[in-house]
C-alpha positions in Angstrom: 74.3 98.7 109.5 77.9 98.5 109.1 79.6 101.5 107.7 83.1 100.9 108.1 85.0 99.8 105.5 87.4 96.5 105.8 91.0 98.1 105.8 94.0 95.2 104.7 97.3 96.8 106.4 99.4 94.4 105.2 98.7 95.3 101.2 101.5 98.5 100.5 100.7 100.8 98.1 101.6 99.8 94.6 102.7 103.4 93.7 103.8 105.6 96.3 100.3 108.4 97.5 100.6 112.0 95.8 100.6 114.4 99.0 98.5 116.1 95.7 95.5 113.8 96.2 95.4 113.9 100.1 95.7 117.7 101.3 93.0 120.4 99.8 93.7 123.1 97.7 94.3 125.2 100.3 96.1 123.6 103.2 99.4 125.2 104.7 101.3 122.9 103.7 101.1 124.0 100.0 102.6 127.7 100.6 105.2 126.6 102.4 106.0 124.9 99.7 105.2 127.3 97.4 107.6 129.9 99.5 110.6 127.7 100.1 111.1 127.1 96.4 111.3 130.9 96.2 113.8 131.5 98.4 117.4 131.4 97.3 119.2 128.6 99.7 122.6 127.8 97.2 124.1 130.1 100.3 122.6 127.7 103.0 123.7 123.9 100.8 126.9 125.7 98.5 128.2 126.7 95.9 127.8 123.3 93.8 124.0 124.1 93.5 122.3 125.7 90.8 119.6 127.8 91.6 116.8 127.4 88.3 
């Protein structure tokens, strides 16, 4: 009994894959993104960046 699914590696995605579909809700990467979004990085990027 074959349990493998054939894959065509030459076919591209029609739409870019969403990371939300690939990472579990409690994945560390989601936490890191949330923390980075809260950082004030205006000084790192320059004065021309407007922080929300």
